[in-house]
Structure formats: C-alpha cells, structure tokens
Backbone as XML, in Angstrom:
<?xml version="1.0"?>
<chain id="A" units="angstrom">
  <residue number="1" name="UNK">
    <atom name="N" x="-4.377" y="-47.020" z="10.699"/>
    <atom name="CA" x="-4.197" y="-45.678" z="10.201"/>
    <atom name="C" x="-2.785" y="-45.553" z="9.639"/>
  </residue>
  <residue number="2" name="UNK">
    <atom name="N" x="-2.698" y="-44.930" z="8.481"/>
    <atom name="CA" x="-1.397" y="-44.683" z="7.863"/>
    <atom name="C" x="-1.048" y="-43.216" z="8.015"/>
  </residue>
  <residue number="3" name="UNK">
    <atom name="N" x="0.178" y="-42.988" z="8.313"/>
    <atom name="CA" x="0.671" y="-41.609" z="8.420"/>
    <atom name="C" x="1.721" y="-41.395" z="7.335"/>
  </residue>
  <residue number="4" name="UNK">
    <atom name="N" x="1.831" y="-40.181" z="6.908"/>
    <atom name="CA" x="2.805" y="-39.838" z="5.879"/>
    <atom name="C" x="3.868" y="-38.948" z="6.504"/>
  </residue>
  <residue number="5" name="UNK">
    <atom name="N" x="5.095" y="-39.313" z="6.283"/>
    <atom name="CA" x="6.214" y="-38.524" z="6.790"/>
    <atom name="C" x="7.048" y="-38.079" z="5.590"/>
  </residue>
  <residue number="6" name="UNK">
    <atom name="N" x="6.789" y="-36.868" z="5.134"/>
    <atom name="CA" x="7.467" y="-36.350" z="3.952"/>
    <atom name="C" x="8.168" y="-35.042" z="4.313"/>
  </residue>
  <residue number="7" name="UNK">
    <atom name="N" x="9.372" y="-34.923" z="3.858"/>
    <atom name="CA" x="10.107" y="-33.671" z="4.037"/>
    <atom name="C" x="10.313" y="-33.051" z="2.656"/>
  </residue>
  <residue number="8" name="UNK">
    <atom name="N" x="9.669" y="-31.927" z="2.448"/>
    <atom name="CA" x="9.805" y="-31.211" z="1.182"/>
    <atom name="C" x="10.598" y="-29.936" z="1.452"/>
  </residue>
  <residue number="9" name="UNK">
    <atom name="N" x="11.642" y="-29.769" z="0.697"/>
    <atom name="CA" x="12.439" y="-28.550" z="0.842"/>
    <atom name="C" x="12.527" y="-27.850" z="-0.514"/>
  </residue>
  <residue number="10" name="UNK">
    <atom name="N" x="12.549" y="-26.552" z="-0.455"/>
    <atom name="CA" x="12.717" y="-25.772" z="-1.680"/>
    <atom name="C" x="13.434" y="-24.474" z="-1.333"/>
  </residue>
  <residue number="11" name="UNK">
    <atom name="N" x="14.026" y="-23.903" z="-2.341"/>
    <atom name="CA" x="14.746" y="-22.645" z="-2.173"/>
    <atom name="C" x="14.400" y="-21.768" z="-3.372"/>
  </residue>
  <residue number="12" name="UNK">
    <atom name="N" x="13.935" y="-20.553" z="-3.086"/>
    <atom name="CA" x="13.562" y="-19.638" z="-4.157"/>
    <atom name="C" x="14.354" y="-18.343" z="-4.047"/>
  </residue>
  <residue number="13" name="UNK">
    <atom name="N" x="14.371" y="-17.635" z="-5.138"/>
    <atom name="CA" x="15.013" y="-16.320" z="-5.158"/>
    <atom name="C" x="14.042" y="-15.338" z="-5.796"/>
  </residue>
  <residue number="14" name="UNK">
    <atom name="N" x="13.813" y="-14.234" z="-5.104"/>
    <atom name="CA" x="12.980" y="-13.161" z="-5.639"/>
    <atom name="C" x="13.803" y="-11.881" z="-5.619"/>
  </residue>
  <residue number="15" name="UNK">
    <atom name="N" x="13.820" y="-11.191" z="-6.758"/>
    <atom name="CA" x="14.496" y="-9.890" z="-6.842"/>
    <atom name="C" x="13.443" y="-8.830" z="-7.097"/>
  </residue>
  <residue number="16" name="UNK">
    <atom name="N" x="13.523" y="-7.762" z="-6.324"/>
    <atom name="CA" x="12.561" y="-6.671" z="-6.418"/>
    <atom name="C" x="13.280" y="-5.362" z="-6.719"/>
  </residue>
  <residue number="17" name="UNK">
    <atom name="N" x="12.591" y="-4.480" z="-7.409"/>
    <atom name="CA" x="13.028" y="-3.094" z="-7.573"/>
    <atom name="C" x="12.075" y="-2.257" z="-6.726"/>
  </residue>
  <residue number="18" name="UNK">
    <atom name="N" x="12.595" y="-1.613" z="-5.705"/>
    <atom name="CA" x="11.793" y="-0.805" z="-4.783"/>
    <atom name="C" x="12.203" y="0.648" z="-4.950"/>
  </residue>
  <residue number="19" name="UNK">
    <atom name="N" x="11.255" y="1.493" z="-5.365"/>
    <atom name="CA" x="11.540" y="2.901" z="-5.612"/>
    <atom name="C" x="10.611" y="3.769" z="-4.776"/>
  </residue>
  <residue number="20" name="UNK">
    <atom name="N" x="11.188" y="4.704" z="-4.046"/>
    <atom name="CA" x="10.390" y="5.681" z="-3.299"/>
    <atom name="C" x="10.157" y="6.867" z="-4.220"/>
  </residue>
  <residue number="21" name="UNK">
    <atom name="N" x="8.881" y="7.145" z="-4.493"/>
    <atom name="CA" x="8.522" y="8.211" z="-5.428"/>
    <atom name="C" x="8.242" y="9.535" z="-4.733"/>
  </residue>
  <residue number="22" name="UNK">
    <atom name="N" x="7.648" y="9.461" z="-3.530"/>
    <atom name="CA" x="7.285" y="10.688" z="-2.820"/>
    <atom name="C" x="7.273" y="10.394" z="-1.321"/>
  </residue>
  <residue number="23" name="UNK">
    <atom name="N" x="7.724" y="11.363" z="-0.537"/>
    <atom name="CA" x="7.752" y="11.232" z="0.920"/>
    <atom name="C" x="6.945" y="12.371" z="1.525"/>
  </residue>
  <residue number="24" name="UNK">
    <atom name="N" x="6.037" y="12.014" z="2.445"/>
    <atom name="CA" x="5.318" y="13.043" z="3.206"/>
    <atom name="C" x="5.558" y="12.785" z="4.693"/>
  </residue>
  <residue number="25" name="UNK">
    <atom name="N" x="4.963" y="13.593" z="5.546"/>
    <atom name="CA" x="5.143" y="13.421" z="6.993"/>
    <atom name="C" x="4.536" y="12.125" z="7.504"/>
  </residue>
  <residue number="26" name="UNK">
    <atom name="N" x="3.529" y="11.594" z="6.812"/>
    <atom name="CA" x="2.808" y="10.419" z="7.315"/>
    <atom name="C" x="2.873" y="9.208" z="6.402"/>
  </residue>
  <residue number="27" name="UNK">
    <atom name="N" x="3.388" y="9.374" z="5.183"/>
    <atom name="CA" x="3.341" y="8.244" z="4.250"/>
    <atom name="C" x="4.428" y="8.344" z="3.181"/>
  </residue>
  <residue number="28" name="UNK">
    <atom name="N" x="4.544" y="7.250" z="2.431"/>
    <atom name="CA" x="5.460" y="7.170" z="1.293"/>
    <atom name="C" x="4.676" y="6.675" z="0.088"/>
  </residue>
  <residue number="29" name="UNK">
    <atom name="N" x="4.961" y="7.235" z="-1.067"/>
    <atom name="CA" x="4.447" y="6.676" z="-2.314"/>
    <atom name="C" x="5.588" y="5.865" z="-2.916"/>
  </residue>
  <residue number="30" name="UNK">
    <atom name="N" x="5.336" y="4.583" z="-3.174"/>
    <atom name="CA" x="6.403" y="3.689" z="-3.629"/>
    <atom name="C" x="5.947" y="2.878" z="-4.839"/>
  </residue>
  <residue number="31" name="UNK">
    <atom name="N" x="6.927" y="2.404" z="-5.579"/>
    <atom name="CA" x="6.680" y="1.456" z="-6.660"/>
    <atom name="C" x="7.518" y="0.221" z="-6.353"/>
  </residue>
  <residue number="32" name="UNK">
    <atom name="N" x="6.879" y="-0.937" z="-6.407"/>
    <atom name="CA" x="7.527" y="-2.212" z="-6.127"/>
    <atom name="C" x="7.334" y="-3.108" z="-7.345"/>
  </residue>
  <residue number="33" name="UNK">
    <atom name="N" x="8.442" y="-3.486" z="-7.985"/>
    <atom name="CA" x="8.381" y="-4.281" z="-9.210"/>
    <atom name="C" x="9.128" y="-5.593" z="-8.987"/>
  </residue>
  <residue number="34" name="UNK">
    <atom name="N" x="8.444" y="-6.699" z="-9.258"/>
    <atom name="CA" x="9.069" y="-8.017" z="-9.168"/>
    <atom name="C" x="9.896" y="-8.246" z="-10.425"/>
  </residue>
  <residue number="35" name="UNK">
    <atom name="N" x="11.205" y="-8.390" z="-10.266"/>
    <atom name="CA" x="12.103" y="-8.594" z="-11.404"/>
    <atom name="C" x="12.266" y="-10.072" z="-11.734"/>
  </residue>
  <residue number="36" name="UNK">
    <atom name="N" x="12.498" y="-10.889" z="-10.725"/>
    <atom name="CA" x="12.709" y="-12.332" z="-10.906"/>
    <atom name="C" x="12.049" y="-13.090" z="-9.776"/>
  </residue>
  <residue number="37" name="UNK">
    <atom name="N" x="11.527" y="-14.255" z="-10.107"/>
    <atom name="CA" x="11.009" y="-15.187" z="-9.103"/>
    <atom name="C" x="11.402" y="-16.576" z="-9.584"/>
  </residue>
  <residue number="38" name="UNK">
    <atom name="N" x="12.476" y="-17.103" z="-9.016"/>
    <atom name="CA" x="13.099" y="-18.318" z="-9.532"/>
    <atom name="C" x="13.115" y="-19.396" z="-8.454"/>
  </residue>
  <residue number="39" name="UNK">
    <atom name="N" x="12.715" y="-20.598" z="-8.835"/>
    <atom name="CA" x="12.846" y="-21.759" z="-7.964"/>
    <atom name="C" x="14.251" y="-22.311" z="-8.166"/>
  </residue>
  <residue number="40" name="UNK">
    <atom name="N" x="15.093" y="-22.182" z="-7.153"/>
    <atom name="CA" x="16.494" y="-22.588" z="-7.271"/>
    <atom name="C" x="16.691" y="-24.072" z="-6.999"/>
  </residue>
  <residue number="41" name="UNK">
    <atom name="N" x="16.032" y="-24.572" z="-5.953"/>
    <atom name="CA" x="16.186" y="-25.971" z="-5.556"/>
    <atom name="C" x="14.850" y="-26.506" z="-5.080"/>
  </residue>
  <residue number="42" name="UNK">
    <atom name="N" x="14.626" y="-27.791" z="-5.347"/>
    <atom name="CA" x="13.412" y="-28.431" z="-4.864"/>
    <atom name="C" x="13.598" y="-29.939" z="-4.932"/>
  </residue>
  <residue number="43" name="UNK">
    <atom name="N" x="13.097" y="-30.642" z="-3.925"/>
    <atom name="CA" x="13.240" y="-32.089" z="-3.914"/>
    <atom name="C" x="11.936" y="-32.808" z="-4.263"/>
  </residue>
  <residue number="44" name="UNK">
    <atom name="N" x="10.948" y="-32.072" z="-4.800"/>
    <atom name="CA" x="9.664" y="-32.677" z="-5.134"/>
    <atom name="C" x="9.163" y="-32.078" z="-6.453"/>
  </residue>
  <residue number="45" name="UNK">
    <atom name="N" x="8.901" y="-32.921" z="-7.462"/>
    <atom name="CA" x="8.458" y="-32.406" z="-8.755"/>
    <atom name="C" x="7.117" y="-31.666" z="-8.696"/>
  </residue>
  <residue number="46" name="UNK">
    <atom name="N" x="6.250" y="-32.032" z="-7.761"/>
    <atom name="CA" x="4.964" y="-31.337" z="-7.656"/>
    <atom name="C" x="5.157" y="-29.885" z="-7.232"/>
  </residue>
  <residue number="47" name="UNK">
    <atom name="N" x="6.137" y="-29.632" z="-6.390"/>
    <atom name="CA" x="6.417" y="-28.261" z="-5.970"/>
    <atom name="C" x="6.889" y="-27.448" z="-7.172"/>
  </residue>
  <residue number="48" name="UNK">
    <atom name="N" x="7.641" y="-28.067" z="-8.059"/>
    <atom name="CA" x="8.087" y="-27.373" z="-9.271"/>
    <atom name="C" x="6.891" y="-26.943" z="-10.116"/>
  </residue>
  <residue number="49" name="UNK">
    <atom name="N" x="5.900" y="-27.827" z="-10.240"/>
    <atom name="CA" x="4.705" y="-27.497" z="-11.024"/>
    <atom name="C" x="3.916" y="-26.366" z="-10.371"/>
  </residue>
  <residue number="50" name="UNK">
    <atom name="N" x="3.764" y="-26.427" z="-9.054"/>
    <atom name="CA" x="3.050" y="-25.372" z="-8.330"/>
    <atom name="C" x="3.794" y="-24.046" z="-8.469"/>
  </residue>
  <residue number="51" name="UNK">
    <atom name="N" x="5.110" y="-24.081" z="-8.426"/>
    <atom name="CA" x="5.917" y="-22.862" z="-8.575"/>
    <atom name="C" x="5.712" y="-22.245" z="-9.955"/>
  </residue>
  <residue number="52" name="UNK">
    <atom name="N" x="5.605" y="-23.073" z="-10.985"/>
    <atom name="CA" x="5.381" y="-22.552" z="-12.337"/>
    <atom name="C" x="4.032" y="-21.847" z="-12.433"/>
  </residue>
  <residue number="53" name="UNK">
    <atom name="N" x="2.997" y="-22.447" z="-11.858"/>
    <atom name="CA" x="1.670" y="-21.824" z="-11.862"/>
    <atom name="C" x="1.703" y="-20.530" z="-11.056"/>
  </residue>
  <residue number="54" name="UNK">
    <atom name="N" x="2.372" y="-20.554" z="-9.924"/>
    <atom name="CA" x="2.487" y="-19.364" z="-9.083"/>
    <atom name="C" x="3.185" y="-18.226" z="-9.826"/>
  </residue>
  <residue number="55" name="UNK">
    <atom name="N" x="4.208" y="-18.546" z="-10.586"/>
    <atom name="CA" x="4.923" y="-17.527" z="-11.355"/>
    <atom name="C" x="4.029" y="-16.911" z="-12.427"/>
  </residue>
  <residue number="56" name="UNK">
    <atom name="N" x="3.172" y="-17.722" z="-13.026"/>
    <atom name="CA" x="2.237" y="-17.202" z="-14.030"/>
    <atom name="C" x="1.274" y="-16.214" z="-13.384"/>
  </residue>
  <residue number="57" name="UNK">
    <atom name="N" x="0.717" y="-16.583" z="-12.223"/>
    <atom name="CA" x="-0.218" y="-15.694" z="-11.546"/>
    <atom name="C" x="0.475" y="-14.455" z="-10.980"/>
  </residue>
  <residue number="58" name="UNK">
    <atom name="N" x="1.733" y="-14.567" z="-10.626"/>
    <atom name="CA" x="2.429" y="-13.408" z="-10.060"/>
    <atom name="C" x="2.597" y="-12.291" z="-11.085"/>
  </residue>
  <residue number="59" name="UNK">
    <atom name="N" x="2.498" y="-12.623" z="-12.361"/>
    <atom name="CA" x="2.572" y="-11.581" z="-13.393"/>
    <atom name="C" x="1.394" y="-10.621" z="-13.302"/>
  </residue>
  <residue number="60" name="UNK">
    <atom name="N" x="0.314" y="-11.080" z="-12.681"/>
    <atom name="CA" x="-0.870" y="-10.232" z="-12.538"/>
    <atom name="C" x="-0.597" y="-9.049" z="-11.606"/>
  </residue>
  <residue number="61" name="UNK">
    <atom name="N" x="0.289" y="-9.258" z="-10.663"/>
    <atom name="CA" x="0.558" y="-8.205" z="-9.678"/>
    <atom name="C" x="2.058" y="-7.963" z="-9.518"/>
  </residue>
  <residue number="62" name="UNK">
    <atom name="N" x="2.810" y="-8.078" z="-10.614"/>
    <atom name="CA" x="4.267" y="-7.928" z="-10.512"/>
    <atom name="C" x="4.718" y="-6.479" z="-10.364"/>
  </residue>
  <residue number="63" name="UNK">
    <atom name="N" x="3.807" y="-5.530" z="-10.589"/>
    <atom name="CA" x="4.145" y="-4.125" z="-10.339"/>
    <atom name="C" x="3.079" y="-3.524" z="-9.444"/>
  </residue>
  <residue number="64" name="UNK">
    <atom name="N" x="3.511" y="-3.019" z="-8.301"/>
    <atom name="CA" x="2.605" y="-2.408" z="-7.336"/>
    <atom name="C" x="2.991" y="-0.949" z="-7.141"/>
  </residue>
  <residue number="65" name="UNK">
    <atom name="N" x="2.007" y="-0.083" z="-7.208"/>
    <atom name="CA" x="2.194" y="1.348" z="-6.966"/>
    <atom name="C" x="1.365" y="1.649" z="-5.723"/>
  </residue>
  <residue number="66" name="UNK">
    <atom name="N" x="2.036" y="1.944" z="-4.613"/>
    <atom name="CA" x="1.388" y="1.960" z="-3.306"/>
    <atom name="C" x="1.619" y="3.255" z="-2.542"/>
  </residue>
  <residue number="67" name="UNK">
    <atom name="N" x="0.698" y="3.515" z="-1.633"/>
    <atom name="CA" x="0.915" y="4.481" z="-0.560"/>
    <atom name="C" x="1.030" y="3.645" z="0.710"/>
  </residue>
  <residue number="68" name="UNK">
    <atom name="N" x="2.148" y="3.779" z="1.412"/>
    <atom name="CA" x="2.337" y="3.050" z="2.665"/>
    <atom name="C" x="2.585" y="4.045" z="3.791"/>
  </residue>
  <residue number="69" name="UNK">
    <atom name="N" x="2.195" y="3.641" z="5.010"/>
    <atom name="CA" x="2.483" y="4.517" z="6.146"/>
    <atom name="C" x="3.928" y="4.306" z="6.582"/>
  </residue>
  <residue number="70" name="UNK">
    <atom name="N" x="4.346" y="5.024" z="7.587"/>
    <atom name="CA" x="5.747" y="4.977" z="8.014"/>
    <atom name="C" x="6.124" y="3.660" z="8.676"/>
  </residue>
  <residue number="71" name="UNK">
    <atom name="N" x="5.125" y="2.835" z="9.022"/>
    <atom name="CA" x="5.390" y="1.497" z="9.560"/>
    <atom name="C" x="5.426" y="0.438" z="8.462"/>
  </residue>
  <residue number="72" name="UNK">
    <atom name="N" x="5.095" y="0.838" z="7.224"/>
    <atom name="CA" x="5.110" y="-0.096" z="6.104"/>
    <atom name="C" x="3.760" y="-0.697" z="5.775"/>
  </residue>
  <residue number="73" name="UNK">
    <atom name="N" x="2.711" y="-0.290" z="6.472"/>
    <atom name="CA" x="1.368" y="-0.796" z="6.192"/>
    <atom name="C" x="0.815" y="-0.144" z="4.931"/>
  </residue>
  <residue number="74" name="UNK">
    <atom name="N" x="0.185" y="-0.950" z="4.084"/>
    <atom name="CA" x="-0.391" y="-0.431" z="2.846"/>
    <atom name="C" x="-1.629" y="0.388" z="3.162"/>
  </residue>
  <residue number="75" name="UNK">
    <atom name="N" x="-1.634" y="1.623" z="2.704"/>
    <atom name="CA" x="-2.777" y="2.516" z="2.875"/>
    <atom name="C" x="-3.647" y="2.553" z="1.622"/>
  </residue>
  <residue number="76" name="UNK">
    <atom name="N" x="-3.000" y="2.467" z="0.459"/>
    <atom name="CA" x="-3.748" y="2.547" z="-0.798"/>
    <atom name="C" x="-2.949" y="1.866" z="-1.903"/>
  </residue>
  <residue number="77" name="UNK">
    <atom name="N" x="-3.645" y="1.164" z="-2.784"/>
    <atom name="CA" x="-3.040" y="0.575" z="-3.979"/>
    <atom name="C" x="-3.431" y="1.471" z="-5.145"/>
  </residue>
  <residue number="78" name="UNK">
    <atom name="N" x="-2.479" y="2.235" z="-5.644"/>
    <atom name="CA" x="-2.769" y="3.237" z="-6.664"/>
    <atom name="C" x="-3.018" y="2.640" z="-8.047"/>
  </residue>
  <residue number="79" name="UNK">
    <atom name="N" x="-2.477" y="1.477" z="-8.323"/>
    <atom name="CA" x="-2.684" y="0.853" z="-9.631"/>
    <atom name="C" x="-3.622" y="-0.354" z="-9.546"/>
  </residue>
  <residue number="80" name="UNK">
    <atom name="N" x="-4.561" y="-0.314" z="-8.626"/>
    <atom name="CA" x="-5.504" y="-1.422" z="-8.461"/>
    <atom name="C" x="-6.295" y="-1.673" z="-9.742"/>
  </residue>
  <residue number="81" name="UNK">
    <atom name="N" x="-6.667" y="-0.633" z="-10.458"/>
    <atom name="CA" x="-7.424" y="-0.807" z="-11.699"/>
    <atom name="C" x="-6.620" y="-1.590" z="-12.737"/>
  </residue>
  <residue number="82" name="UNK">
    <atom name="N" x="-5.318" y="-1.354" z="-12.818"/>
    <atom name="CA" x="-4.459" y="-2.082" z="-13.760"/>
    <atom name="C" x="-4.387" y="-3.552" z="-13.370"/>
  </residue>
  <residue number="83" name="UNK">
    <atom name="N" x="-4.231" y="-3.830" z="-12.089"/>
    <atom name="CA" x="-4.171" y="-5.211" z="-11.602"/>
    <atom name="C" x="-5.480" y="-5.926" z="-11.899"/>
  </residue>
  <residue number="84" name="UNK">
    <atom name="N" x="-6.602" y="-5.283" z="-11.636"/>
    <atom name="CA" x="-7.906" y="-5.895" z="-11.883"/>
    <atom name="C" x="-8.136" y="-6.137" z="-13.371"/>
  </residue>
  <residue number="85" name="UNK">
    <atom name="N" x="-7.667" y="-5.247" z="-14.234"/>
    <atom name="CA" x="-7.818" y="-5.440" z="-15.684"/>
    <atom name="C" x="-7.059" y="-6.666" z="-16.174"/>
  </residue>
  <residue number="86" name="UNK">
    <atom name="N" x="-5.942" y="-6.984" z="-15.549"/>
    <atom name="CA" x="-5.167" y="-8.161" z="-15.942"/>
    <atom name="C" x="-5.929" y="-9.452" z="-15.668"/>
  </residue>
  <residue number="87" name="UNK">
    <atom name="N" x="-6.873" y="-9.428" z="-14.747"/>
    <atom name="CA" x="-7.655" y="-10.615" z="-14.414"/>
    <atom name="C" x="-8.837" y="-10.804" z="-15.357"/>
  </residue>
  <residue number="88" name="UNK">
    <atom name="N" x="-9.143" y="-9.807" z="-16.159"/>
    <atom name="CA" x="-10.292" y="-9.915" z="-17.085"/>
    <atom name="C" x="-9.870" y="-10.417" z="-18.442"/>
  </residue>
</chain>
C-alpha cells in the first residue's frame, strides 16, 4: 500500500462590504457584497486552478441581500431571484 504525504498551504484574502439597511427588534436587513477574493499564496498549482474556478462561480452570489436574526442566522434571502437568474 502506498500512502501520500502532501502538505498544501494557501493564503487568501476576501474583502466584503457589509451594510445594515434596516434594524428591527428581531432582525436586520443587510447587504453583503464581495469586493475581492484573491489567492495570495499557494504551494500547489492545482489549488491555483481550483481558486480561479471558485472565483468565477462566486460572481453568481457576490451580492447578498438578507434578513438575518440577531444571532446572525439567515432568515430570508431577498435577492434569491437575482442569484437564480445568474445560473440560467
């Protein structure tokens, strides 16, 4: 039996714009926009390729308009129709 001992390390940077649009007693309406998603360091070329594909797919949901409860749990995705249209 052969075993593989590989150590893959990577470092990424994600920048978000988080805006609170409305506050109620039980929830928050927020907008979360992904500004940057950058692979800073990686010791494996395959991880670089996977990161590129991941960045392409992240454009499908780079802006989220949400209702969250006071613990941060998502209650509703207000722009779900926009996200679904990007997949068609």
